[in-house]
PDBQT receptor file of N, H, CA, C and O in Angstrom, charges set to zero:
ATOM      1  N   UNK A   1       0.837  -1.183   0.000  1.00  0.00    +0.000 N 
ATOM      2  CA  UNK A   1       0.000   0.000   0.000  1.00  0.00    +0.000 C 
ATOM      3  C   UNK A   1       0.883   1.249   0.000  1.00  0.00    +0.000 C 
ATOM      4  O   UNK A   1       2.024   1.226   0.461  1.00  0.00    +0.000 OA
ATOM      5  N   UNK A   2       0.344   2.298  -0.511  1.00  0.00    +0.000 N 
ATOM      6  H   UNK A   2      -0.583   2.317  -0.885  1.00  0.00    +0.000 HD
ATOM      7  CA  UNK A   2       1.040   3.581  -0.490  1.00  0.00    +0.000 C 
ATOM      8  C   UNK A   2       0.913   4.204   0.900  1.00  0.00    +0.000 C 
ATOM      9  O   UNK A   2      -0.011   3.886   1.649  1.00  0.00    +0.000 OA
ATOM     10  N   UNK A   3       1.838   5.083   1.234  1.00  0.00    +0.000 N 
ATOM     11  H   UNK A   3       2.589   5.342   0.626  1.00  0.00    +0.000 HD
ATOM     12  CA  UNK A   3       1.799   5.735   2.539  1.00  0.00    +0.000 C 
ATOM     13  C   UNK A   3       0.465   6.432   2.783  1.00  0.00    +0.000 C 
ATOM     14  O   UNK A   3      -0.064   6.404   3.894  1.00  0.00    +0.000 OA
ATOM     15  N   UNK A   4      -0.072   7.054   1.744  1.00  0.00    +0.000 N 
ATOM     16  H   UNK A   4       0.358   7.077   0.841  1.00  0.00    +0.000 HD
ATOM     17  CA  UNK A   4      -1.346   7.760   1.863  1.00  0.00    +0.000 C 
ATOM     18  C   UNK A   4      -2.478   6.789   2.216  1.00  0.00    +0.000 C 
ATOM     19  O   UNK A   4      -3.329   7.095   3.051  1.00  0.00    +0.000 OA
ATOM     20  N   UNK A   5      -2.479   5.617   1.571  1.00  0.00    +0.000 N 
ATOM     21  H   UNK A   5      -1.788   5.368   0.892  1.00  0.00    +0.000 HD
ATOM     22  CA  UNK A   5      -3.497   4.596   1.847  1.00  0.00    +0.000 C 
ATOM     23  C   UNK A   5      -3.363   4.035   3.251  1.00  0.00    +0.000 C 
ATOM     24  O   UNK A   5      -4.363   3.819   3.936  1.00  0.00    +0.000 OA
ATOM     25  N   UNK A   6      -2.146   3.801   3.675  1.00  0.00    +0.000 N 
ATOM     26  H   UNK A   6      -1.334   3.976   3.118  1.00  0.00    +0.000 HD
ATOM     27  CA  UNK A   6      -1.904   3.297   5.030  1.00  0.00    +0.000 C 
ATOM     28  C   UNK A   6      -2.387   4.320   6.050  1.00  0.00    +0.000 C 
ATOM     29  O   UNK A   6      -3.057   3.975   7.023  1.00  0.00    +0.000 OA
ATOM     30  N   UNK A   7      -2.039   5.578   5.816  1.00  0.00    +0.000 N 
ATOM     31  H   UNK A   7      -1.495   5.859   5.025  1.00  0.00    +0.000 HD
ATOM     32  CA  UNK A   7      -2.476   6.645   6.710  1.00  0.00    +0.000 C 
ATOM     33  C   UNK A   7      -3.987   6.734   6.813  1.00  0.00    +0.000 C 
ATOM     34  O   UNK A   7      -4.529   6.903   7.905  1.00  0.00    +0.000 OA
ATOM     35  N   UNK A   8      -4.666   6.620   5.689  1.00  0.00    +0.000 N 
ATOM     36  H   UNK A   8      -4.226   6.482   4.802  1.00  0.00    +0.000 HD
ATOM     37  CA  UNK A   8      -6.132   6.678   5.692  1.00  0.00    +0.000 C 
ATOM     38  C   UNK A   8      -6.710   5.507   6.477  1.00  0.00    +0.000 C 
ATOM     39  O   UNK A   8      -7.665   5.678   7.234  1.00  0.00    +0.000 OA
ATOM     40  N   UNK A   9      -6.139   4.324   6.303  1.00  0.00    +0.000 N 
ATOM     41  H   UNK A   9      -5.363   4.185   5.688  1.00  0.00    +0.000 HD
ATOM     42  CA  UNK A   9      -6.633   3.138   7.007  1.00  0.00    +0.000 C 
ATOM     43  C   UNK A   9      -6.407   3.231   8.513  1.00  0.00    +0.000 C 
ATOM     44  O   UNK A   9      -7.203   2.713   9.297  1.00  0.00    +0.000 OA
ATOM     45  N   UNK A  10      -5.318   3.894   8.917  1.00  0.00    +0.000 N 
ATOM     46  H   UNK A  10      -4.672   4.315   8.281  1.00  0.00    +0.000 HD
ATOM     47  CA  UNK A  10      -4.971   3.994  10.338  1.00  0.00    +0.000 C 
ATOM     48  C   UNK A  10      -5.332   5.338  10.951  1.00  0.00    +0.000 C 
ATOM     49  O   UNK A  10      -5.054   5.596  12.122  1.00  0.00    +0.000 OA
ATOM     50  N   UNK A  11      -5.956   6.191  10.144  1.00  0.00    +0.000 N 
ATOM     51  H   UNK A  11      -6.181   5.982   9.193  1.00  0.00    +0.000 HD
ATOM     52  CA  UNK A  11      -6.322   7.537  10.597  1.00  0.00    +0.000 C 
ATOM     53  C   UNK A  11      -5.084   8.334  11.036  1.00  0.00    +0.000 C 
ATOM     54  O   UNK A  11      -5.097   9.003  12.069  1.00  0.00    +0.000 OA
ATOM     55  N   UNK A  12      -4.021   8.249  10.233  1.00  0.00    +0.000 N 
ATOM     56  H   UNK A  12      -4.010   7.705   9.394  1.00  0.00    +0.000 HD
ATOM     57  CA  UNK A  12      -2.774   8.961  10.474  1.00  0.00    +0.000 C 
ATOM     58  C   UNK A  12      -2.434   9.768   9.225  1.00  0.00    +0.000 C 
ATOM     59  O   UNK A  12      -2.928   9.476   8.136  1.00  0.00    +0.000 OA
ATOM     60  N   UNK A  13      -1.601  10.770   9.386  1.00  0.00    +0.000 N 
ATOM     61  H   UNK A  13      -1.200  11.007  10.270  1.00  0.00    +0.000 HD
ATOM     62  CA  UNK A  13      -1.167  11.527   8.220  1.00  0.00    +0.000 C 
ATOM     63  C   UNK A  13      -0.128  10.721   7.446  1.00  0.00    +0.000 C 
ATOM     64  O   UNK A  13       0.537   9.842   7.995  1.00  0.00    +0.000 OA
ATOM     65  N   UNK A  14      -0.006  11.037   6.170  1.00  0.00    +0.000 N 
ATOM     66  H   UNK A  14      -0.546  11.751   5.725  1.00  0.00    +0.000 HD
ATOM     67  CA  UNK A  14       1.002  10.388   5.331  1.00  0.00    +0.000 C 
ATOM     68  C   UNK A  14       2.395  10.618   5.912  1.00  0.00    +0.000 C 
ATOM     69  O   UNK A  14       3.234   9.717   5.901  1.00  0.00    +0.000 OA
ATOM     70  N   UNK A  15       2.637  11.815   6.414  1.00  0.00    +0.000 N 
ATOM     71  H   UNK A  15       1.955  12.547   6.423  1.00  0.00    +0.000 HD
ATOM     72  CA  UNK A  15       3.949  12.152   6.993  1.00  0.00    +0.000 C 
ATOM     73  C   UNK A  15       4.259  11.278   8.206  1.00  0.00    +0.000 C 
ATOM     74  O   UNK A  15       5.395  10.835   8.376  1.00  0.00    +0.000 OA
ATOM     75  N   UNK A  16       3.261  11.028   9.047  1.00  0.00    +0.000 N 
ATOM     76  H   UNK A  16       2.338  11.387   8.909  1.00  0.00    +0.000 HD
ATOM     77  CA  UNK A  16       3.455  10.188  10.229  1.00  0.00    +0.000 C 
ATOM     78  C   UNK A  16       3.796   8.759   9.820  1.00  0.00    +0.000 C 
ATOM     79  O   UNK A  16       4.679   8.133  10.406  1.00  0.00    +0.000 OA
ATOM     80  N   UNK A  17       3.097   8.252   8.821  1.00  0.00    +0.000 N 
ATOM     81  H   UNK A  17       2.380   8.761   8.345  1.00  0.00    +0.000 HD
ATOM     82  CA  UNK A  17       3.359   6.900   8.335  1.00  0.00    +0.000 C 
ATOM     83  C   UNK A  17       4.777   6.808   7.787  1.00  0.00    +0.000 C 
ATOM     84  O   UNK A  17       5.485   5.842   8.072  1.00  0.00    +0.000 OA
ATOM     85  N   UNK A  18       5.205   7.801   7.001  1.00  0.00    +0.000 N 
ATOM     86  H   UNK A  18       4.630   8.585   6.770  1.00  0.00    +0.000 HD
ATOM     87  CA  UNK A  18       6.563   7.812   6.453  1.00  0.00    +0.000 C 
ATOM     88  C   UNK A  18       7.604   7.823   7.568  1.00  0.00    +0.000 C 
ATOM     89  O   UNK A  18       8.600   7.101   7.500  1.00  0.00    +0.000 OA
ATOM     90  N   UNK A  19       7.374   8.639   8.590  1.00  0.00    +0.000 N 
ATOM     91  H   UNK A  19       6.565   9.225   8.645  1.00  0.00    +0.000 HD
ATOM     92  CA  UNK A  19       8.314   8.721   9.710  1.00  0.00    +0.000 C 
ATOM     93  C   UNK A  19       8.470   7.347  10.377  1.00  0.00    +0.000 C 
ATOM     94  O   UNK A  19       9.587   6.877  10.596  1.00  0.00    +0.000 OA
ATOM     95  N   UNK A  20       7.356   6.724  10.689  1.00  0.00    +0.000 N 
ATOM     96  H   UNK A  20       6.449   7.106  10.512  1.00  0.00    +0.000 HD
ATOM     97  CA  UNK A  20       7.421   5.432  11.378  1.00  0.00    +0.000 C 
ATOM     98  C   UNK A  20       8.042   4.353  10.497  1.00  0.00    +0.000 C 
ATOM     99  O   UNK A  20       8.777   3.499  10.994  1.00  0.00    +0.000 OA
ATOM    100  N   UNK A  21       7.760   4.381   9.210  1.00  0.00    +0.000 N 
ATOM    101  H   UNK A  21       7.163   5.074   8.807  1.00  0.00    +0.000 HD
ATOM    102  CA  UNK A  21       8.363   3.409   8.308  1.00  0.00    +0.000 C 
ATOM    103  C   UNK A  21       9.876   3.600   8.247  1.00  0.00    +0.000 C 
ATOM    104  O   UNK A  21      10.624   2.622   8.252  1.00  0.00    +0.000 OA
ATOM    105  N   UNK A  22      10.329   4.843   8.189  1.00  0.00    +0.000 N 
ATOM    106  H   UNK A  22       9.721   5.637   8.185  1.00  0.00    +0.000 HD
ATOM    107  CA  UNK A  22      11.769   5.116   8.188  1.00  0.00    +0.000 C 
ATOM    108  C   UNK A  22      12.424   4.594   9.461  1.00  0.00    +0.000 C 
ATOM    109  O   UNK A  22      13.516   4.028   9.412  1.00  0.00    +0.000 OA
ATOM    110  N   UNK A  23      11.762   4.783  10.598  1.00  0.00    +0.000 N 
ATOM    111  H   UNK A  23      10.875   5.244  10.638  1.00  0.00    +0.000 HD
ATOM    112  CA  UNK A  23      12.311   4.294  11.872  1.00  0.00    +0.000 C 
ATOM    113  C   UNK A  23      12.367   2.762  11.893  1.00  0.00    +0.000 C 
ATOM    114  O   UNK A  23      13.352   2.181  12.349  1.00  0.00    +0.000 OA
ATOM    115  N   UNK A  24      11.311   2.114  11.399  1.00  0.00    +0.000 N 
ATOM    116  H   UNK A  24      10.511   2.586  11.029  1.00  0.00    +0.000 HD
ATOM    117  CA  UNK A  24      11.302   0.649  11.339  1.00  0.00    +0.000 C 
ATOM    118  C   UNK A  24      12.438   0.152  10.463  1.00  0.00    +0.000 C 
ATOM    119  O   UNK A  24      13.166  -0.763  10.849  1.00  0.00    +0.000 OA
ATOM    120  N   UNK A  25      12.596   0.750   9.282  1.00  0.00    +0.000 N 
ATOM    121  H   UNK A  25      12.005   1.493   8.969  1.00  0.00    +0.000 HD
ATOM    122  CA  UNK A  25      13.670   0.337   8.374  1.00  0.00    +0.000 C 
ATOM    123  C   UNK A  25      15.032   0.529   9.026  1.00  0.00    +0.000 C 
ATOM    124  O   UNK A  25      15.911  -0.323   8.902  1.00  0.00    +0.000 OA
ATOM    125  N   UNK A  26      15.204   1.639   9.713  1.00  0.00    +0.000 N 
ATOM    126  H   UNK A  26      14.490   2.331   9.814  1.00  0.00    +0.000 HD
ATOM    127  CA  UNK A  26      16.475   1.922  10.378  1.00  0.00    +0.000 C 
ATOM    128  C   UNK A  26      16.762   0.900  11.479  1.00  0.00    +0.000 C 
ATOM    129  O   UNK A  26      17.867   0.364  11.560  1.00  0.00    +0.000 OA
ATOM    130  N   UNK A  27      15.778   0.638  12.312  1.00  0.00    +0.000 N 
ATOM    131  H   UNK A  27      14.880   1.074  12.246  1.00  0.00    +0.000 HD
ATOM    132  CA  UNK A  27      15.970  -0.279  13.433  1.00  0.00    +0.000 C 
ATOM    133  C   UNK A  27      16.230  -1.716  12.985  1.00  0.00    +0.000 C 
ATOM    134  O   UNK A  27      16.994  -2.443  13.620  1.00  0.00    +0.000 OA
ATOM    135  N   UNK A  28      15.594  -2.117  11.894  1.00  0.00    +0.000 N 
ATOM    136  H   UNK A  28      14.974  -1.527  11.378  1.00  0.00    +0.000 HD
ATOM    137  CA  UNK A  28      15.767  -3.481  11.387  1.00  0.00    +0.000 C 
ATOM    138  C   UNK A  28      16.883  -3.585  10.357  1.00  0.00    +0.000 C 
ATOM    139  O   UNK A  28      17.167  -4.666   9.841  1.00  0.00    +0.000 OA
ATOM    140  N   UNK A  29      17.514  -2.449  10.064  1.00  0.00    +0.000 N 
ATOM    141  H   UNK A  29      17.283  -1.571  10.483  1.00  0.00    +0.000 HD
ATOM    142  CA  UNK A  29      18.597  -2.385   9.078  1.00  0.00    +0.000 C 
ATOM    143  C   UNK A  29      18.137  -2.912   7.709  1.00  0.00    +0.000 C 
ATOM    144  O   UNK A  29      18.804  -3.728   7.074  1.00  0.00    +0.000 OA
ATOM    145  N   UNK A  30      16.972  -2.410   7.288  1.00  0.00    +0.000 N 
ATOM    146  H   UNK A  30      16.431  -1.746   7.804  1.00  0.00    +0.000 HD
ATOM    147  CA  UNK A  30      16.412  -2.754   5.986  1.00  0.00    +0.000 C 
ATOM    148  C   UNK A  30      16.501  -1.533   5.085  1.00  0.00    +0.000 C 
ATOM    149  O   UNK A  30      16.695  -0.415   5.563  1.00  0.00    +0.000 OA
ATOM    150  N   UNK A  31      16.359  -1.746   3.778  1.00  0.00    +0.000 N 
ATOM    151  H   UNK A  31      16.202  -2.654   3.390  1.00  0.00    +0.000 HD
ATOM    152  CA  UNK A  31      16.532  -0.653   2.821  1.00  0.00    +0.000 C 
ATOM    153  C   UNK A  31      15.239  -0.090   2.257  1.00  0.00    +0.000 C 
ATOM    154  O   UNK A  31      15.213   1.061   1.820  1.00  0.00    +0.000 OA
ATOM    155  N   UNK A  32      14.158  -0.878   2.255  1.00  0.00    +0.000 N 
ATOM    156  H   UNK A  32      14.180  -1.813   2.609  1.00  0.00    +0.000 HD
ATOM    157  CA  UNK A  32      12.920  -0.390   1.639  1.00  0.00    +0.000 C 
ATOM    158  C   UNK A  32      11.698  -1.140   2.176  1.00  0.00    +0.000 C 
ATOM    159  O   UNK A  32      11.820  -2.089   2.950  1.00  0.00    +0.000 OA
ATOM    160  N   UNK A  33      10.509  -0.683   1.741  1.00  0.00    +0.000 N 
ATOM    161  H   UNK A  33      10.410   0.088   1.112  1.00  0.00    +0.000 HD
ATOM    162  CA  UNK A  33       9.264  -1.293   2.205  1.00  0.00    +0.000 C 
ATOM    163  C   UNK A  33       9.158  -2.755   1.790  1.00  0.00    +0.000 C 
ATOM    164  O   UNK A  33       8.627  -3.571   2.543  1.00  0.00    +0.000 OA
ATOM    165  N   UNK A  34       9.647  -3.092   0.621  1.00  0.00    +0.000 N 
ATOM    166  H   UNK A  34      10.079  -2.429   0.009  1.00  0.00    +0.000 HD
ATOM    167  CA  UNK A  34       9.578  -4.477   0.156  1.00  0.00    +0.000 C 
ATOM    168  C   UNK A  34      10.328  -5.407   1.103  1.00  0.00    +0.000 C 
ATOM    169  O   UNK A  34       9.861  -6.504   1.407  1.00  0.00    +0.000 OA
ATOM    170  N   UNK A  35      11.486  -4.963   1.564  1.00  0.00    +0.000 N 
ATOM    171  H   UNK A  35      11.865  -4.071   1.317  1.00  0.00    +0.000 HD
ATOM    172  CA  UNK A  35      12.248  -5.762   2.517  1.00  0.00    +0.000 C 
ATOM    173  C   UNK A  35      11.507  -5.863   3.847  1.00  0.00    +0.000 C 
ATOM    174  O   UNK A  35      11.559  -6.904   4.503  1.00  0.00    +0.000 OA
ATOM    175  N   UNK A  36      10.817  -4.796   4.254  1.00  0.00    +0.000 N 
ATOM    176  H   UNK A  36      10.774  -3.951   3.721  1.00  0.00    +0.000 HD
ATOM    177  CA  UNK A  36      10.044  -4.824   5.495  1.00  0.00    +0.000 C 
ATOM    178  C   UNK A  36       8.888  -5.813   5.384  1.00  0.00    +0.000 C 
ATOM    179  O   UNK A  36       8.597  -6.543   6.331  1.00  0.00    +0.000 OA
ATOM    180  N   UNK A  37       8.235  -5.834   4.234  1.00  0.00    +0.000 N 
ATOM    181  H   UNK A  37       8.471  -5.241   3.464  1.00  0.00    +0.000 HD
ATOM    182  CA  UNK A  37       7.139  -6.789   4.017  1.00  0.00    +0.000 C 
ATOM    183  C   UNK A  37       7.673  -8.221   4.048  1.00  0.00    +0.000 C 
ATOM    184  O   UNK A  37       7.060  -9.097   4.658  1.00  0.00    +0.000 OA
ATOM    185  N   UNK A  38       8.797  -8.463   3.402  1.00  0.00    +0.000 N 
ATOM    186  H   UNK A  38       9.296  -7.751   2.907  1.00  0.00    +0.000 HD
ATOM    187  CA  UNK A  38       9.403  -9.803   3.403  1.00  0.00    +0.000 C 
ATOM    188  C   UNK A  38       9.809 -10.202   4.823  1.00  0.00    +0.000 C 
ATOM    189  O   UNK A  38       9.624 -11.353   5.216  1.00  0.00    +0.000 OA
ATOM    190  N   UNK A  39      10.349  -9.278   5.579  1.00  0.00    +0.000 N 
ATOM    191  H   UNK A  39      10.499  -8.343   5.259  1.00  0.00    +0.000 HD
ATOM    192  CA  UNK A  39      10.729  -9.542   6.965  1.00  0.00    +0.000 C 
ATOM    193  C   UNK A  39       9.504  -9.919   7.790  1.00  0.00    +0.000 C 
ATOM    194  O   UNK A  39       9.538 -10.888   8.548  1.00  0.00    +0.000 OA
ATOM    195  N   UNK A  40       8.424  -9.156   7.646  1.00  0.00    +0.000 N 
ATOM    196  H   UNK A  40       8.397  -8.368   7.031  1.00  0.00    +0.000 HD
ATOM    197  CA  UNK A  40       7.194  -9.423   8.396  1.00  0.00    +0.000 C 
ATOM    198  C   UNK A  40       6.630 -10.797   8.035  1.00  0.00    +0.000 C 
ATOM    199  O   UNK A  40       6.174 -11.527   8.916  1.00  0.00    +0.000 OA
ATOM    200  N   UNK A  41       6.656 -11.154   6.760  1.00  0.00    +0.000 N 
ATOM    201  H   UNK A  41       7.027 -10.562   6.044  1.00  0.00    +0.000 HD
ATOM    202  CA  UNK A  41       6.151 -12.455   6.334  1.00  0.00    +0.000 C 
ATOM    203  C   UNK A  41       7.017 -13.582   6.900  1.00  0.00    +0.000 C 
ATOM    204  O   UNK A  41       6.507 -14.599   7.370  1.00  0.00    +0.000 OA
ATOM    205  N   UNK A  42       8.316 -13.383   6.845  1.00  0.00    +0.000 N 
ATOM    206  H   UNK A  42       8.730 -12.557   6.464  1.00  0.00    +0.000 HD
ATOM    207  CA  UNK A  42       9.252 -14.390   7.347  1.00  0.00    +0.000 C 
ATOM    208  C   UNK A  42       9.090 -14.604   8.849  1.00  0.00    +0.000 C 
ATOM    209  O   UNK A  42       9.169 -15.734   9.331  1.00  0.00    +0.000 OA
ATOM    210  N   UNK A  43       8.865 -13.522   9.584  1.00  0.00    +0.000 N 
ATOM    211  H   UNK A  43       8.802 -12.604   9.193  1.00  0.00    +0.000 HD
ATOM    212  CA  UNK A  43       8.723 -13.590  11.044  1.00  0.00    +0.000 C 
ATOM    213  C   UNK A  43       7.281 -13.839  11.475  1.00  0.00    +0.000 C 
ATOM    214  O   UNK A  43       6.993 -13.939  12.668  1.00  0.00    +0.000 OA
ATOM    215  N   UNK A  44       6.376 -13.939  10.499  1.00  0.00    +0.000 N 
ATOM    216  H   UNK A  44       6.610 -13.858   9.530  1.00  0.00    +0.000 HD
ATOM    217  CA  UNK A  44       4.952 -14.181  10.737  1.00  0.00    +0.000 C 
ATOM    218  C   UNK A  44       4.319 -13.122  11.637  1.00  0.00    +0.000 C 
ATOM    219  O   UNK A  44       3.598 -13.430  12.585  1.00  0.00    +0.000 OA
ATOM    220  N   UNK A  45       4.615 -11.860  11.305  1.00  0.00    +0.000 N 
ATOM    221  H   UNK A  45       5.202 -11.610  10.535  1.00  0.00    +0.000 HD
ATOM    222  CA  UNK A  45       4.019 -10.749  12.049  1.00  0.00    +0.000 C 
ATOM    223  C   UNK A  45       3.219  -9.856  11.118  1.00  0.00    +0.000 C 
ATOM    224  O   UNK A  45       2.640  -8.864  11.561  1.00  0.00    +0.000 OA
TER     225      UNK A  45
């Protein structure tokens, strides 16, 4: 999903979603959303 779509689904601004995604990528040492999705699938979260 696009950041705008995620924000709408969670009642958050697009900017807030981008911020949190950047923090998740940084903490997990990932490079992009695709890697985050693969990580979540692999870890079953």
